[in-house]
C-alpha positions in Angstrom: 98.6 57.5 249.3 95.3 56.8 247.5 93.2 59.9 247.5 90.6 61.8 245.4 90.6 65.6 245.3 87.4 67.6 245.2 87.7 71.2 244.1 84.7 73.4 244.8 84.5 76.0 242.0 80.8 76.7 241.6 80.5 80.1 243.3 79.4 83.2 241.3 81.6 85.7 243.3 79.1 88.6 243.4 81.6 90.9 245.2 83.9 90.6 242.2 81.3 92.6 240.3 82.1 90.7 237.1 80.5 88.6 234.4 83.5 86.3 234.6 83.1 83.3 237.0 85.2 84.1 240.1 87.5 81.1 239.8 88.6 82.3 236.3 90.0 85.7 237.5 93.7 85.5 237.1 96.7 85.3 239.4 100.1 85.4 237.6 98.4 85.2 234.2 96.4 82.0 235.0 92.9 81.4 236.3 92.8 80.9 240.1 91.3 77.5 239.5 94.2 76.5 237.2 96.6 77.1 240.1 94.5 74.9 242.4 94.3 72.2 239.8 98.1 72.3 239.3 98.7 72.0 243.0 96.3 69.1 243.2 98.2 67.3 240.4 101.4 67.7 242.4 99.9 65.3 244.9 99.4 62.6 242.2 95.8 61.8 243.3 93.6 59.1 241.8 91.3 61.7 240.3 90.5 65.4 240.5 86.8 66.2 240.6 85.8 69.8 239.9 82.4 71.0 241.0 81.3 73.8 238.8 78.1 75.9 238.6 78.0 79.5 237.5 79.5 79.9 234.0 80.3 76.2 233.8 81.0 76.2 230.1 83.5 79.0 230.5 85.1 77.3 233.4 85.5 74.0 231.6 86.9 75.7 228.5 89.5 77.8 230.5 91.1 75.1 232.6 93.5 72.6 231.1 93.3 68.9 231.6 91.6 65.8 230.2 92.3 64.2 233.6 89.6 66.4 235.3 86.2 65.0 236.3 83.6 67.7 236.0 80.4 67.7 238.1 77.7 70.3 238.0 76.1 71.9 241.0 73.0 73.4 239.4 71.9 75.1 242.6 74.3 76.7 245.0 73.1 75.3 248.3 76.4 75.4 250.2 79.7 73.6 250.4 78.2 70.4 251.9 75.7 70.2 249.0 78.6 70.8 246.5 80.6 68.0 248.0 77.5 65.7 247.9 77.3 66.3 244.1 80.9 65.0 243.7 80.6 61.9 246.0 79.3 59.5 243.4 82.6 60.0 241.5 84.7 59.4 244.6 86.4 55.9 244.7 89.6 56.4 246.8 89.8 55.8 250.5 90.7 59.4 251.3 89.2 62.7 250.1 90.8 66.1 250.0 88.5 69.1 249.6 90.0 72.3 248.1 88.6 75.6 246.8 89.0 77.1 243.4 89.4 80.6 244.8 92.3 79.7 247.2 95.1 79.8 244.6 98.2 80.0 246.8 97.8 76.8 248.8 101.0 74.7 248.7 101.2 71.0 247.9 103.5 70.5 250.9 100.8 71.8 253.2 98.2 69.4 251.6 100.6 66.5 251.9 100.8 67.1 255.7 97.0 67.3 255.9 96.6 64.0 254.0 99.2 62.2 256.1 97.5 63.3 259.3 94.6 61.1 258.2 96.8 58.1 259.2 95.9 58.9 262.8 92.6 60.7 262.5 89.2 60.3 260.7 88.9 64.0 259.7 91.6 66.6 259.4 91.0 70.3 259.1 93.5 72.9 257.9 93.4 75.8 260.3 95.2 79.1 260.7 95.8 81.6 263.4 94.8 85.1 262.2 95.2 88.5 263.8 91.9 89.5 262.2 89.7 86.4 261.9 86.6 88.3 260.6 84.7 86.4 257.9 86.0 83.0 258.8 84.4 80.1 260.7 86.0 79.7 264.1 87.6 76.5 265.5 86.0 75.4 268.8 88.2 73.0 270.7 87.8 70.7 273.6 91.3 70.1 274.8 93.4 69.0 271.8 90.3 67.9 269.8 88.2 70.0 267.5 84.7 70.1 268.9 83.0 71.9 266.0 83.4 74.8 263.5 81.0 77.7 263.9 80.4 80.0 260.9 80.8 83.7 261.8 77.1 84.6 261.1 76.0 81.9 263.5 78.7 82.7 266.2 78.2 84.3 269.6 80.5 87.2 270.6 82.6 84.8 272.7 83.2 82.4 269.7 83.9 85.4 267.4 86.8 86.3 269.7 88.6 83.0 268.8 91.5 83.7 266.4 92.0 80.1 265.2 89.9 79.8 262.0 88.8 77.2 259.5 90.3 77.5 256.1 87.7 75.3 254.6 90.3 72.8 253.4 89.7 69.3 254.8 90.9 65.7 254.4 89.0 62.7 255.6 88.2 59.1 254.9 85.5 58.8 252.2 83.4 56.3 254.2 83.0 58.7 257.0 82.4 61.6 254.6 79.5 59.8 253.0 77.8 59.2 256.4 78.2 62.8 257.6 77.1 64.4 254.3 73.9 62.4 254.5 73.1 63.9 257.9 73.7 67.6 257.0 70.8 70.1 257.4 70.5 73.7 256.5 69.2 75.0 259.8 71.5 78.1 259.9 71.5 81.8 259.1 72.4 81.2 255.5 70.0 78.3 254.9 72.9 76.3 253.4 74.4 72.9 253.9 77.8 73.5 255.5 80.6 71.0 254.9 82.0 72.3 258.2 79.1 70.7 260.1 80.7 67.3 259.3 83.1 68.1 262.2 80.4 68.1 264.8 78.8 65.0 263.2 82.1 63.2 263.3 82.6 64.1 267.0 79.1 62.8 267.8 80.3 59.4 266.5 83.4 59.6 268.6 85.6 60.1 265.5 89.0 61.6 265.7 89.1 65.1 264.4 92.5 66.8 264.2 93.5 70.4 263.3 96.6 70.8 261.1 97.8 74.5 261.3 99.1 76.1 258.1 102.6 77.4 258.5 101.9 80.5 256.4 98.5 82.1 256.8 98.8 83.8 253.4 98.5 80.5 251.5 95.0 79.9 252.8 93.7 83.3 251.8 90.7 83.2 249.5 89.5 85.8 247.0 86.2 87.5 247.3 86.9 90.9 245.7 89.3 92.7 243.5 91.4 94.0 246.4 92.0 90.5 247.7 92.9 89.4 244.1 95.5 92.1 243.9 96.9 91.2 247.3 97.4 87.6 246.3 98.9 88.6 242.9 101.7 90.5 244.8 102.2 87.6 247.2 102.6 85.2 244.3 105.1 87.5 242.7 107.0 87.8 246.0 107.3 84.0 246.1 108.6 83.9 242.6 111.1 86.7 243.2 112.4 85.0 246.4 113.0 81.8 244.6 114.8 83.5 241.7 117.1 85.4 244.0 117.7 82.3 246.1 118.8 80.5 243.0 121.2 83.3 242.0 119.3 85.8 239.9 119.8 89.5 240.5 116.6 91.5 240.6 117.1 95.2 240.7 113.8 95.6 242.6 111.9 92.3 243.5 108.7 94.2 244.0 108.7 95.4 240.4 108.6 91.9 238.7 105.8 90.0 237.1 106.1 86.4 236.1 102.9 85.1 234.5 104.0 81.5 233.8 107.4 79.9 234.3 110.7 81.7 234.3 113.9 79.6 234.3 117.2 81.5 234.8 120.8 80.3 234.5 123.7 81.6 236.6 124.3 85.3 237.0 121.2 86.6 235.2 120.2 90.2 235.9 116.6 91.6 235.5 115.9 95.3 235.8 112.6 96.8 237.0 109.1 96.5 235.5 109.8 93.4 233.4 107.0 91.0 232.5 107.6 87.3 231.7 104.7 85.3 230.2 104.3 81.7 229.3 107.6 79.7 229.5 110.8 81.8 229.4 114.3 80.5 229.6 117.3 82.8 230.3 120.7 81.3 229.8 123.8 82.1 232.0 124.6 85.8 232.2 121.6 87.1 230.3 120.7 90.7 231.2 117.2 92.1 230.7 116.8 95.9 230.9 113.9 97.8 232.4 110.3 97.7 231.0 110.7 94.6 228.8 108.1 92.0 228.0 109.3 88.4 227.1 106.8 85.7 226.2 107.4 82.0 225.4 111.0 82.6 224.4 114.5 81.3 225.0 117.6 83.6 225.3 121.0 81.9 225.3 124.0 82.7 227.4 125.4 86.2 227.5 122.7 88.0 225.5 121.5 91.5 226.5 118.0 92.8 226.1 117.9 96.6 226.4 115.1 98.7 227.7 111.5 98.7 226.4 111.9 95.6 224.2 109.3 93.0 223.4 110.2 89.4 222.6 107.5 86.8 221.9 107.7 83.1 220.7 111.3 83.6 219.6 114.8 82.2 220.1 117.8 84.4 220.7 121.3 82.9 220.5 124.4 83.5 222.5 125.9 87.0 223.0 123.2 88.8 221.1 122.1 92.4 221.7 118.4 93.3 221.4 117.0 96.8 221.7 116.3 99.3 223.1 112.8 99.6 221.8 113.0 96.4 219.6 110.3 93.9 218.9 110.8 90.2 218.1 107.5 88.8 216.9 106.6 85.0 216.7 109.0 82.8 214.7 112.1 85.0 215.0 115.4 83.2 215.3 118.3 85.5 216.2 121.6 83.6 215.9 124.7 84.0 218.0 126.3 87.5 218.1 123.5 89.2 216.0 122.3 92.7 216.8 118.7 93.9 216.7 118.7 97.6 217.4 116.3 100.3 218.4 112.9 100.5 216.7 113.5 97.3 214.7 110.7 94.8 214.2 111.5 91.2 213.2 108.8 88.6 212.4 109.1 84.9 211.3 112.7 85.4 210.2 116.2 84.0 210.8 118.9 86.6 211.4 122.2 84.9 210.8 125.2 84.8 213.1 126.9 88.2 213.6 124.3 90.1 211.4 123.2 93.6 212.3 119.8 95.3 211.9 120.7 98.4 213.9 117.8 100.8 213.6 114.4 101.7 212.2 113.7 98.6 210.1 111.2 95.9 209.5 112.4 92.4 208.7 109.5 89.9 208.0 109.5 86.4 206.5 113.2 86.6 205.8 116.1 84.2 205.7 119.2 86.2 206.4 122.8 84.8 206.3 125.9 85.6 208.4 127.5 89.0 208.9 124.8 90.9 207.0 124.5 94.6 207.5 121.0 96.1 207.2 120.9 99.9 207.0 118.4 102.2 208.7 114.9 102.3 207.3 115.1 99.0 205.4 111.8 97.2 204.9 111.1 93.7 203.5 107.8 94.1 201.7 106.6 90.6 202.4 102.8 90.9 202.0 101.0 91.5 198.7 97.6 91.9 200.2 96.7 88.2 200.0 99.9 86.2 200.6 103.2 86.3 202.4 106.4 85.9 200.5 110.0 85.2 201.5 113.1 87.4 201.2 116.5 85.7 201.1 119.7 87.7 202.0 123.0 85.9 201.5 126.1 86.0 203.8 127.9 89.3 204.2 125.4 91.3 202.1 125.3 95.0 202.7 121.9 96.7 202.3 121.9 100.5 202.3 119.6 102.7 204.2 116.0 103.4 203.2 115.8 100.3 201.0 112.6 98.3 200.1 113.1 94.6 199.3 109.9 93.5 197.5 109.4 89.8 198.1 109.8 87.2 196.7 113.4 88.4 196.2 116.9 87.2 196.8 120.0 89.2 197.6 123.1 87.2 196.9 126.1 86.7 199.1 128.5 89.7 199.3 126.0 91.8 197.3 125.7 95.5 198.0 122.3 97.4 197.7 122.6 101.1 197.2 120.8 103.3 199.7 117.3 104.4 198.7 116.7 101.5 196.4 113.5 99.5 195.7 114.6 96.0 194.8 112.0 94.0 192.9 114.3 91.4 191.2 117.1 89.2 192.5 120.4 91.0 193.2 123.4 89.0 192.1 126.3 87.9 194.4 129.2 90.3 194.9 127.7 93.1 192.8 126.3 96.6 193.5 122.6 96.8 192.7 120.6 100.0 193.0 117.5 101.7 191.7 117.2 105.4 191.7 115.7 108.1 189.5 118.0 110.7 188.1 118.6 113.6 190.5 117.6 117.0 188.9 118.0 120.6 190.1 115.5 123.1 188.7 117.3 126.4 188.6 115.4 129.6 189.5 112.5 127.7 191.0 110.5 129.7 193.5 108.7 128.2 196.5 105.0 129.2 196.6 104.1 131.9 199.1 100.9 132.6 200.9 99.1 135.7 199.7 98.9 138.7 202.0 
């Protein structure tokens, strides 16, 4: 269906008590407005028009998409006035009005709303709430919506109505232009209400239909930090439900945070308090221990991430073991069967198939071959204060504990580096290389003692 989407995102959000524009406060790691834009895109509209006001430069910079049409509302005079600013950019037969601070609305619900315009001139998304305070009430005459009354303008009788206006509407653009032109601000707020279009449509004899939301949570807006936190947990509940439905084991669905996209193969297991950011892909049988953070990374089938590990912008092969307390920094490639142990940090390096860096080491800017063994306390000294340099370690090399490899340097295949060495020149293949000062014992030496 041909439709334009208008997203109202000009509000300051004074109850947030923040310098950040309200629509840029985050749900699941993304601005609320980004969620609404992404949902609008699912509908494949002709265009998406975003009405911005407070902090407009920040808003435009924070939300992705060259497909967006930006319109400024320089004075916040109400929702009707905001839509009026967008109307010159509307070209489609139908218009859908959304809100940048209602991030959980589903595209399936919006599709139902737009389809209802086949048989009506104006369609309003409504919800039945146990506590309708703060919402405009739906006043019906039989099956038709007669009008919408904002709470501040409502009588006690109307305030007792539990069916509320969500603010989300779909209508034919021709009618919207007529109704917007007739709006006035004769109300308690002195604003031009978009909801007054309902009464104006009814005066013309237009068909006005209510489309109830199946889940009241998806129409919840954010006005303060408590509501923001509530919707964050609802978003995470949705993600957890979908993961479990698709075969992922979550040790505690309440203690999961996905701030982006998480794709899981069959029989994955995720322990408590894990955070997934950006795009993360877990292959079949991957297990993630408690308190891990994984960002923009792929882990292939059968790998294990043990507790308190951090993986960012990296690739982990099949049947690897990472952690506990390991960190993979951007650019790390851990090939099949490799082991990265506790208190090991890897950055911009390839760890070859079956190699082991078991504990207390830093491997940076390194090309490591297959079946290498790195002893505890090994450091690749890759930075000279101005430039980064590469270390190359050949297949099956053995590097003893407490070794410093000062890049640029190469350790040949099957080489052995003696423990406690500082290697500044290339170590040849198949040989033992070490650098140690002679050990000396000073007989009769006395340790100093404190006087008195």
